[in-house]
C-alpha positions in Angstrom: 96.0 92.1 82.1 93.1 90.3 80.4 91.2 90.9 77.2 87.7 92.0 78.1 86.2 89.9 75.3 87.5 86.6 76.9 84.9 84.8 78.9 85.6 84.1 82.6 85.4 80.7 84.4 85.5 80.6 88.2 87.3 77.7 89.9 86.4 76.7 93.5 87.1 73.5 95.4 86.4 72.5 98.9 89.5 71.2 100.8 88.5 67.6 100.2 88.2 68.2 96.5 91.3 70.3 95.8 93.3 67.4 94.5 90.5 66.6 92.1 90.5 70.2 90.9 94.2 70.1 90.3 93.9 66.8 88.3 91.0 68.2 86.4 92.9 71.4 85.6 96.0 69.5 84.5 93.8 67.4 82.1 92.1 70.5 80.7 95.0 73.0 81.0 95.1 74.0 77.3 91.4 74.8 77.2 91.3 76.5 80.6 94.4 78.7 79.7 92.3 80.3 76.9 89.9 81.8 79.4 90.1 84.4 82.1 90.2 82.4 85.4 89.2 83.6 88.8 89.4 81.3 91.9 89.0 81.4 95.6 92.2 81.7 97.7 93.8 78.3 98.0 92.3 76.9 94.9 93.8 79.8 92.9 97.2 79.3 94.5 97.1 75.6 93.6 96.1 76.5 90.0 99.1 78.8 89.7 101.7 76.6 91.5 100.7 73.1 90.5 99.1 73.6 87.2 100.8 76.8 85.9 97.6 78.7 85.0 97.2 82.4 85.2 94.5 82.9 87.8 93.1 85.9 89.6 92.6 85.1 93.2 89.9 86.4 95.5 89.5 85.6 99.2 89.2 82.0 100.4 85.6 80.7 100.5 85.2 81.0 104.3 86.5 84.6 104.2 84.0 85.8 101.5 85.5 84.4 98.3 82.3 82.6 97.4 80.3 85.8 97.8 82.9 87.7 95.7 82.4 85.3 92.9 78.6 85.4 93.3 78.8 89.2 92.8 80.7 88.7 89.6 78.0 86.2 88.4 75.4 88.8 89.1 77.4 91.5 87.2 77.7 89.0 84.3 81.5 89.0 84.7 81.6 85.1 85.1 80.2 82.9 82.4 80.7 79.5 84.1 81.5 78.2 87.7 83.3 75.0 88.4 82.8 74.5 92.1 83.9 71.0 93.3 81.8 70.6 96.5 82.7 68.1 99.2 79.2 66.8 100.1 80.6 64.7 103.0 81.9 67.7 105.0 80.2 70.5 106.9 81.0 74.0 105.8 80.6 76.9 108.2 80.2 79.3 105.3 77.3 77.3 103.8 75.1 80.4 103.5 77.8 81.9 101.2 77.9 78.7 99.1 74.1 78.8 98.8 74.3 82.5 97.7 76.7 81.6 94.9 74.6 78.7 93.8 71.4 80.8 93.9 73.2 83.6 91.8 74.2 81.0 89.2 70.6 79.7 89.0 69.0 83.1 88.9 71.4 84.4 86.2 71.4 81.1 84.2 75.2 80.6 84.6 76.4 77.0 84.2 77.4 75.6 87.6 79.3 72.3 88.0 79.5 71.0 91.6 81.2 67.7 90.6 83.7 66.4 88.1 81.2 64.8 85.8 79.4 68.2 85.3 82.7 70.1 85.1 83.8 67.8 82.2 80.5 68.4 80.4 80.9 72.2 80.7 84.5 72.3 79.4 83.6 69.8 76.6 80.7 72.0 75.4 81.4 73.0 71.8 80.1 76.5 72.5 82.8 77.0 75.2 85.5 75.8 72.8 84.1 78.0 70.0 84.2 81.0 72.4 87.8 80.2 73.4 88.9 80.0 69.7 87.0 83.2 68.8 88.6 85.2 71.6 92.1 84.1 71.1 92.3 85.1 67.4 
């Protein structure tokens, strides 16, 4: 289904940030479409249905999706994580969220938890270069 040389970006958004993720993905659709994308449950569904991106879906965050993506970070199968966090809401699966963030920090994987940082990650010339290289 995917070329193994293509880098993977994980997309996750808390419920209060899903609309922001959809808007972000629509704005950066051409670039994101050049990468393998993996997303937690509802975020992945929204990326498919509202944005038209080919996304592999894992479980929703509260059901273990954050941990599934953390495992891929550890295995070096994910090269960047865009996780739009809602800082004003409580999350019962906070330990899973912390596991994902810790995995990104330990394995030096870029992690965006807000739109400003997500824009910086996708505007990185290295990311664009990798996308161009892998789509030839």
